[in-house]
Backbone as CSV, one residue per row, in Angstrom:
resi,resn,N_x,N_y,N_z,CA_x,CA_y,CA_z,C_x,C_y,C_z
1,MET,5.915,221.029,120.920,7.106,220.449,121.617,8.257,220.715,120.938
2,ASP,8.429,220.873,119.585,9.507,221.267,118.761,9.961,222.594,119.226
3,GLN,9.062,223.591,119.417,9.405,224.926,119.836,10.182,225.024,121.091
4,TYR,9.681,224.233,122.077,10.413,224.111,123.468,11.867,223.560,123.220
5,LEU,11.910,222.460,122.432,13.202,221.831,122.250,14.171,222.760,121.530
6,ALA,13.670,223.396,120.593,14.533,224.354,119.801,14.947,225.509,120.664
7,PHE,14.148,226.072,121.443,14.458,227.069,122.446,15.446,226.577,123.487
8,GLY,15.234,225.356,123.973,16.116,224.915,125.010,17.564,224.647,124.353
9,LEU,17.649,224.134,123.123,19.026,223.963,122.624,19.578,225.252,122.322
10,LEU,18.848,226.315,121.812,19.427,227.728,121.616,19.879,228.263,122.907
11,CYS,19.227,228.067,124.045,19.730,228.606,125.376,20.937,227.923,125.692
12,PHE,20.874,226.486,125.596,22.142,225.737,126.069,23.269,226.107,125.407
13,THR,23.304,226.075,123.915,24.547,226.341,123.294,24.932,227.819,123.463
14,SER,24.128,228.716,123.384,24.476,230.146,123.635,25.133,230.473,124.885
15,PHE,24.582,229.939,125.974,25.065,230.140,127.305,26.402,229.445,127.635
16,LEU,26.471,228.156,127.074,27.737,227.310,127.207,28.871,227.884,126.440
17,THR,28.626,228.532,125.269,29.707,228.963,124.504,30.135,230.400,125.064
18,LEU,29.227,231.148,125.471,29.476,232.564,125.878,30.135,232.418,127.415
19,ILE,29.648,231.620,128.152,30.344,231.420,129.441,31.700,230.722,129.332
20,ASN,31.739,229.859,128.378,33.091,229.170,128.053,33.761,228.686,129.288
21,PRO,33.275,227.590,130.016,34.014,227.179,131.152,35.463,226.679,130.825
22,LEU,35.796,226.116,129.779,37.169,225.654,129.440,38.014,226.881,129.177
23,GLY,37.456,228.044,128.609,38.352,229.132,128.677,38.660,229.848,129.827
24,THR,37.685,229.750,130.795,37.908,230.339,132.143,38.724,229.543,133.021
25,MET,38.839,228.260,132.778,39.444,227.330,133.673,41.071,227.630,133.797
26,PRO,41.875,227.971,132.835,43.252,228.078,133.095,43.475,229.363,134.010
27,ILE,42.620,230.341,133.839,42.801,231.493,134.778,42.390,231.126,136.183
28,PHE,41.311,230.306,136.287,40.784,229.904,137.608,41.948,229.205,138.216
29,MET,42.604,228.309,137.514,43.668,227.544,138.145,44.853,228.420,138.510
30,SER,45.082,229.383,137.776,46.318,230.255,138.217,45.961,231.153,139.414
31,MET,44.670,231.582,139.596,44.235,232.340,140.669,44.113,231.659,142.041
32,THR,43.813,230.269,141.852,43.558,229.345,142.961,44.669,228.404,143.328
33,ALA,45.893,228.807,142.618,46.981,227.782,142.772,47.376,227.450,144.096
34,SER,47.391,228.538,145.003,47.798,228.382,146.366,46.897,227.797,147.309
35,LEU,45.543,227.436,146.832,44.466,226.964,147.574,44.536,225.382,147.620
36,SER,43.854,224.796,148.697,43.765,223.441,148.660,42.602,223.046,147.823
37,ASN,42.517,221.708,147.689,41.404,221.179,146.851,39.881,221.569,147.244
38,THR,39.898,221.488,148.766,38.670,221.897,149.353,38.230,223.447,149.100
39,GLU,39.404,224.239,149.284,39.141,225.608,149.085,38.808,226.053,147.626
40,ARG,39.356,225.242,146.651,39.300,225.447,145.342,37.820,225.168,144.878
41,ARG,37.421,223.966,145.494,36.041,223.558,145.088,34.984,224.638,145.756
42,ASN,35.293,225.046,146.970,34.294,226.101,147.489,34.244,227.392,146.660
43,THR,35.392,227.812,146.373,35.622,229.012,145.507,34.877,228.831,144.240
44,ALA,34.961,227.604,143.479,34.318,227.370,142.275,32.774,227.439,142.525
45,ARG,32.290,226.754,143.558,30.875,226.631,143.968,30.295,228.127,144.165
46,LYS,30.963,228.865,144.977,30.415,230.289,145.147,30.489,231.172,143.975
47,ALA,31.405,230.866,143.121,31.498,231.745,141.917,30.369,231.475,140.893
48,THR,30.185,230.210,140.742,29.025,229.703,139.790,27.692,230.107,140.323
49,ILE,27.443,230.049,141.654,26.273,230.365,142.288,25.888,231.907,142.118
50,VAL,27.002,232.740,142.297,26.801,234.253,142.237,26.592,234.495,140.733
51,ALA,27.266,233.773,139.939,27.066,234.087,138.450,25.658,233.640,137.921
52,PHE,25.167,232.561,138.410,23.767,232.227,138.094,22.746,233.136,138.529
53,PHE,22.841,233.627,139.725,21.808,234.597,140.300,21.965,235.912,139.595
54,THR,23.140,236.310,139.154,23.264,237.581,138.533,22.670,237.445,137.033
55,MET,22.745,236.365,136.409,22.056,236.119,135.245,20.572,236.105,135.276
56,LEU,20.155,235.482,136.307,18.731,235.423,136.651,18.155,236.832,137.016
57,ALA,18.831,237.568,137.794,18.337,238.953,137.933,18.326,239.824,136.897
58,PHE,19.329,239.820,136.080,19.264,240.555,134.756,18.204,240.151,133.871
59,GLY,17.977,238.660,133.771,16.968,238.255,132.880,15.658,238.654,133.276
60,PHE,15.261,238.594,134.511,13.872,239.082,134.833,13.609,240.610,135.076
61,SER,14.884,241.245,135.190,14.694,242.724,135.260,14.853,243.388,133.838
62,GLY,15.038,242.565,132.835,15.296,243.130,131.446,14.178,243.994,130.993
63,GLN,12.925,243.538,131.105,11.761,244.333,130.754,11.654,245.702,131.535
64,PHE,11.919,245.674,132.748,11.890,246.902,133.470,12.951,247.885,133.164
65,LEU,14.143,247.351,132.812,15.224,248.108,132.291,14.949,248.782,130.984
66,PHE,14.208,247.860,130.032,13.938,248.498,128.764,12.994,249.663,128.993
67,LYS,11.916,249.549,129.801,10.803,250.436,129.971,11.473,251.691,130.653
68,PHE,12.191,251.575,131.616,12.866,252.735,132.452,13.857,253.552,131.477
69,LEU,14.648,252.777,130.861,15.678,253.548,129.893,15.029,253.826,128.630
70,GLY,13.879,253.434,128.232,13.332,253.714,126.965,14.073,253.228,125.748
71,ILE,14.440,251.992,125.898,15.148,251.268,124.825,14.266,250.019,124.382
72,SER,14.602,249.602,123.207,13.946,248.460,122.588,14.749,247.169,122.651
73,VAL,14.070,246.076,122.571,14.826,244.832,122.596,15.513,244.677,121.228
74,ASP,14.987,245.153,120.239,15.679,245.097,118.907,16.981,245.774,118.851
75,SER,17.183,246.930,119.598,18.474,247.644,119.554,19.318,246.937,120.481
76,PHE,18.756,246.334,121.538,19.601,245.579,122.468,20.254,244.209,121.835
77,ARG,19.365,243.684,120.943,19.737,242.430,120.088,21.136,242.979,119.176
78,ILE,20.970,244.184,118.624,22.020,244.691,117.724,23.363,244.745,118.559
79,VAL,23.159,245.440,119.702,24.318,245.642,120.604,24.913,244.364,121.161
80,GLY,23.975,243.435,121.464,24.395,242.039,121.944,25.155,241.319,120.874
81,GLY,24.469,241.471,119.634,25.340,240.868,118.550,26.660,241.158,118.269
82,ILE,26.938,242.560,118.541,28.248,243.150,118.389,29.131,242.576,119.394
83,ILE,28.559,242.581,120.730,29.317,242.166,121.668,29.762,240.650,121.632
84,PHE,28.769,239.825,121.312,28.970,238.398,121.072,30.110,238.195,119.975
85,PHE,30.043,238.922,118.888,30.958,238.893,117.749,32.365,239.239,118.175
86,MET,32.471,240.172,118.986,33.793,240.602,119.477,34.432,239.297,120.455
87,MET,33.479,238.912,121.250,33.899,237.837,122.028,34.262,236.609,121.458
88,GLY,33.470,236.338,120.376,33.690,235.020,119.543,34.941,235.264,118.734
89,TYR,35.274,236.439,118.283,36.471,236.724,117.510,37.870,236.486,118.403
90,ASP,37.638,236.900,119.633,38.743,236.707,120.631,38.991,235.240,121.030
91,MET,37.772,234.555,121.128,37.848,233.065,121.305,38.366,232.398,120.166
92,LEU,38.066,232.825,118.990,38.726,232.232,117.713,40.101,232.455,117.511
93,GLN,40.626,233.531,118.176,41.968,233.688,118.242,42.811,233.093,119.373
94,ALA,42.023,232.226,120.208,42.510,231.489,121.331,43.050,232.308,122.382
95,ARG,42.355,233.567,122.542,42.530,234.456,123.607,41.675,234.012,124.705
96,LEU,42.034,234.004,126.029,41.239,233.413,127.055,40.053,234.060,127.241
97,VAL,39.983,235.279,127.780,39.056,236.173,128.092,39.394,237.702,127.829
98,LYS,38.291,238.315,127.725,38.578,240.003,127.791,39.227,240.434,128.994
99,ALA,38.577,240.011,130.151,39.272,240.510,131.362,40.502,239.627,131.875
100,LYS,41.671,240.064,131.742,42.851,239.474,131.988,43.422,240.012,133.362
101,PHE,43.887,238.964,134.144,44.394,239.535,135.418,45.813,238.929,135.638
102,ASN,46.717,239.811,135.989,48.011,239.300,136.313,48.029,238.469,137.567
103,LYS,48.697,237.500,137.572,48.667,236.516,138.643,48.804,237.122,139.913
104,GLU,50.018,237.770,140.039,50.391,238.459,141.445,49.366,239.595,141.790
105,ASP,49.147,240.395,140.816,48.286,241.541,141.156,46.908,241.085,141.406
106,ALA,46.411,240.017,140.745,44.990,239.472,141.080,44.849,238.871,142.468
107,ARG,45.921,238.269,143.098,45.960,237.717,144.360,45.969,238.868,145.368
108,LYS,46.727,239.871,145.197,46.724,240.880,146.158,45.433,241.665,146.105
109,GLU,44.824,241.861,144.936,43.726,242.823,144.892,42.337,242.024,145.238
110,TYR,42.342,240.638,144.903,41.196,239.963,145.278,41.310,238.829,146.307
111,VAL,42.327,239.054,147.177,42.566,237.974,148.109,41.424,237.711,148.976
112,ASN,40.644,238.638,149.363,39.565,238.554,150.334,38.385,237.640,149.765
113,ASP,37.989,237.898,148.432,36.937,237.112,147.893,36.944,237.165,146.390
114,ILE,38.034,236.293,145.763,38.050,236.257,144.354,36.907,235.602,143.684
115,SER,36.058,234.740,144.492,34.996,234.050,143.929,33.977,234.881,143.416
116,ILE,33.807,236.151,143.960,32.746,237.034,143.367,33.250,237.841,142.221
117,THR,34.444,238.529,142.634,35.194,239.401,141.655,36.597,239.097,141.553
118,PRO,37.200,238.526,140.559,36.733,238.629,139.268,36.126,237.359,138.681
119,LEU,35.994,236.309,139.420,35.607,234.965,138.907,34.223,234.960,138.533
120,ALA,33.342,235.298,139.361,31.787,235.297,139.104,31.612,236.283,138.023
121,ILE,32.028,237.545,138.351,31.761,238.690,137.572,33.112,239.392,137.358
122,PRO,33.647,239.610,136.076,33.065,239.278,134.763,33.365,238.132,134.088
123,MET,34.186,237.098,134.750,34.806,236.005,134.057,33.734,234.967,133.546
124,ILE,32.897,234.662,134.457,31.808,233.660,134.260,30.575,234.347,133.652
125,CYS,30.132,235.321,134.475,28.825,235.982,134.105,29.381,237.330,133.413
126,GLY,29.813,237.473,132.224,30.206,238.603,131.626,29.174,239.373,130.830
127,PRO,29.525,240.428,130.101,28.468,241.120,129.393,27.623,240.230,128.348
128,GLY,28.397,239.289,127.806,27.662,238.466,126.861,26.669,237.601,127.430
129,ALA,26.970,236.957,128.596,25.958,236.078,129.336,24.865,236.914,129.795
130,ILE,25.156,238.182,130.324,24.026,239.054,130.748,23.045,239.500,129.644
131,THR,23.763,239.874,128.592,22.854,240.230,127.349,22.133,239.016,126.900
132,ASN,22.636,237.984,126.847,21.846,236.655,126.416,20.730,236.404,127.356
133,ALA,20.967,236.575,128.569,19.914,236.375,129.583,18.616,237.251,129.287
134,ILE,18.943,238.626,129.166,17.863,239.520,128.931,17.238,239.200,127.544
135,VAL,17.871,239.091,126.478,17.308,238.886,125.161,16.374,237.558,125.174
136,LEU,17.011,236.484,125.717,16.178,235.259,125.685,14.968,235.236,126.570
137,MET,15.207,235.978,127.686,13.968,236.129,128.595,12.768,236.833,127.850
138,GLU,13.247,237.827,127.055,12.205,238.605,126.298,11.590,237.690,125.262
139,ASP,12.399,236.780,124.677,12.052,235.777,123.648,10.981,234.778,124.215
140,ALA,11.209,234.517,125.492,10.331,233.379,126.164,9.014,234.038,126.448
141,SER,8.053,233.512,125.473,6.658,234.199,125.512,5.692,233.586,126.648
142,ASP,6.092,232.421,127.252,5.192,231.919,128.038,5.946,231.244,129.333
143,ALA,5.266,230.937,130.276,5.914,230.445,131.631,6.845,229.204,131.449
144,LYS,6.397,228.257,130.470,7.275,227.092,130.189,8.565,227.380,129.676
145,LEU,8.606,228.402,128.636,9.799,228.819,127.953,10.729,229.477,128.965
146,LYS,10.132,230.294,129.880,10.904,230.868,130.937,11.490,229.936,131.959
147,GLY,10.743,228.844,132.152,11.209,227.801,133.036,12.264,227.099,132.399
148,ILE,12.192,226.876,131.131,13.379,226.154,130.326,14.645,227.034,130.359
149,LEU,14.443,228.375,130.240,15.536,229.291,130.257,16.276,229.244,131.622
150,VAL,15.496,229.210,132.734,16.129,229.137,134.104,16.860,227.934,134.404
151,PHE,16.116,226.796,133.858,16.641,225.450,133.982,18.029,225.362,133.224
152,VAL,18.061,225.908,131.974,19.322,225.815,131.223,20.510,226.640,131.973
153,MET,20.026,227.859,132.328,21.008,228.708,133.045,21.635,227.921,134.312
154,ALA,20.772,227.185,135.008,21.196,226.424,136.225,22.087,225.177,135.812
155,LEU,21.736,224.605,134.609,22.470,223.476,134.270,23.812,223.875,133.751
156,VAL,23.916,224.933,132.889,25.200,225.544,132.291,26.098,225.944,133.651
157,SER,25.493,226.600,134.713,26.291,226.923,135.833,26.649,225.588,136.560
158,LEU,26.017,224.626,136.554,26.359,223.414,137.227,27.593,222.795,136.429
159,ILE,27.572,222.870,135.060,28.541,222.331,134.158,29.853,223.202,134.446
160,THR,29.736,224.552,134.580,30.753,225.271,134.753,31.472,225.016,136.068
161,PHE,30.656,224.715,137.177,31.296,224.365,138.475,32.034,223.029,138.395
162,LEU,31.414,222.127,137.688,32.197,220.770,137.460,33.418,220.956,136.784
163,VAL,33.586,221.728,135.693,34.649,221.969,134.859,35.732,222.691,135.778
164,LEU,35.401,223.636,136.473,36.376,224.376,137.402,36.828,223.438,138.476
165,TRP,35.944,222.651,139.066,36.335,221.796,140.175,37.367,220.691,139.656
166,SER,37.155,220.202,138.401,38.053,219.187,137.946,39.084,219.831,136.861
167,ALA,39.424,221.146,137.165,40.251,221.846,136.325,41.670,221.112,136.055
168,ASN,42.202,220.722,137.086,43.592,219.987,136.938,43.516,218.783,135.984
169,LYS,42.410,217.908,136.076,42.343,216.741,135.313,42.107,217.188,133.937
170,VAL,41.002,218.134,133.755,40.635,218.493,132.304,41.767,219.183,131.637
171,THR,42.477,219.989,132.146,43.700,220.769,131.525,44.664,219.690,131.063
172,LYS,45.083,218.692,131.965,45.948,217.703,131.648,45.543,216.844,130.514
173,TRP,44.199,216.351,130.606,43.689,215.570,129.504,43.587,216.222,128.246
174,LEU,43.183,217.476,128.030,43.088,218.153,126.841,44.376,218.576,126.351
175,GLY,45.250,219.100,127.221,46.552,219.617,126.836,46.253,221.129,126.357
176,GLU,47.420,221.810,126.117,47.413,223.174,125.647,46.827,223.219,124.334
177,THR,47.090,222.412,123.400,46.518,222.267,122.017,45.057,222.013,122.125
178,GLY,44.657,221.075,122.870,43.181,220.731,122.930,42.415,221.886,123.502
179,ASN,42.931,222.702,124.500,42.200,223.731,125.046,42.042,224.886,123.929
180,LYS,43.095,225.058,123.112,42.967,226.194,122.175,41.943,225.733,121.011
181,ILE,41.912,224.500,120.619,41.050,223.917,119.557,39.689,224.085,120.172
182,MET,39.412,223.648,121.430,38.059,223.775,121.978,37.507,225.268,122.028
183,MET,38.433,226.103,122.303,37.999,227.427,122.375,37.756,228.120,121.137
184,ARG,38.479,227.755,120.083,38.265,228.179,118.690,36.967,227.725,118.186
185,LEU,36.654,226.410,118.334,35.300,226.033,117.988,34.091,226.718,118.724
186,MET,34.308,226.908,120.031,33.238,227.791,120.743,33.180,229.238,120.154
187,GLY,34.314,229.712,119.850,34.312,231.064,119.345,33.679,231.130,117.945
188,LEU,33.824,230.175,117.163,33.052,230.212,115.930,31.547,230.105,116.152
189,ILE,31.111,229.206,117.013,29.627,229.116,117.304,29.128,230.456,117.861
190,VAL,29.959,231.131,118.763,29.503,232.533,119.277,29.299,233.515,118.230
191,MET,30.193,233.443,117.164,30.104,234.423,116.022,28.935,234.176,115.059
192,VAL,28.536,232.900,115.049,27.376,232.596,114.225,26.058,232.999,114.975
193,ILE,26.103,232.864,116.311,24.967,233.362,117.188,24.951,234.785,117.000
194,ALA,25.946,235.408,116.882,26.288,236.942,116.957,25.503,237.447,115.772
195,VAL,25.737,236.797,114.535,25.248,237.301,113.425,23.633,237.174,113.442
196,GLU,23.259,236.175,114.041,21.736,235.896,114.101,21.136,237.031,114.928
197,PHE,21.638,237.275,116.063,21.244,238.326,116.994,21.132,239.613,116.332
198,PHE,22.275,239.986,115.645,22.332,241.249,115.038,21.230,241.577,113.890
199,PHE,21.133,240.557,112.960,20.127,240.709,112.045,18.701,240.490,112.470
200,SER,18.515,239.781,113.579,17.176,239.597,114.129,16.699,241.033,114.714
201,GLY,17.755,241.746,115.186,17.349,243.147,115.742,17.363,244.068,114.730
202,LEU,18.120,244.100,113.621,18.096,245.086,112.605,16.983,244.996,111.674
203,LYS,16.477,243.780,111.399,15.397,243.602,110.435,14.170,244.457,110.861
204,PRO,13.662,244.412,112.127,12.367,245.027,112.465,12.609,246.571,112.501
205,ILE,13.779,247.089,112.735,14.104,248.467,112.858,14.246,249.060,111.299
206,LEU,14.714,248.139,110.497,14.704,248.595,109.033,13.391,248.650,108.487
207,ILE,12.405,247.645,108.754,11.084,247.563,108.383,10.344,248.834,108.755
208,SER,10.507,249.228,110.073,9.767,250.321,110.573,10.239,251.682,109.929
209,ILE,11.514,251.659,109.632,12.035,252.963,108.946,11.467,252.981,107.552
210,LEU,11.421,251.948,106.891,10.809,251.873,105.394,9.387,252.249,105.369
211,LYS,8.648,251.675,106.481,7.257,252.040,106.699,7.038,253.533,106.769
212,ALA,7.913,254.024,107.691,7.678,255.425,108.188,7.953,256.466,106.865
213,ALA,8.811,255.879,106.100,9.262,256.728,104.842,8.102,256.567,103.852
């Protein structure tokens, strides 16, 4: 029972901090400023659904990708750790997200369907979330752990939808200072997770090198 609880908490904290709904919220508001409340809700719902199924697809196809490309999960953990660390550092500096879009340019370029690009991908489901889905699915050794992972991805997607849906109220309640503080705290957590991922991937590789020598 403790194993399942620990895995569930790891999945929840890592996905929540990497997706970072509060960090995405200001950009979501700027890109949907001209929409009605109903249109904004529909945009948020579609974006989170697309992001969830994208993470799910990458999570279950991770093994196939590893075999097809001839890479190991340990090397992916190292790269994932580097990606997480860079994202966490940006969040620690209170930068919103890696993918930044000018308000006017974004509206012209994504006027037809901003809910898929850039909202779902890469703002909600970015490289960090994709990497996290693949690595955690690899760590899920039985069907119950995989079920927990899928449930957590759905739960975090739901939380993201609720945050984006109530973006106006949340932003006003937290204020600019509150948003920056929350983002820095999440960034710190992401950096800690990044270090764990990096060394969990590096250790087996170093052991195999020493044994070969």
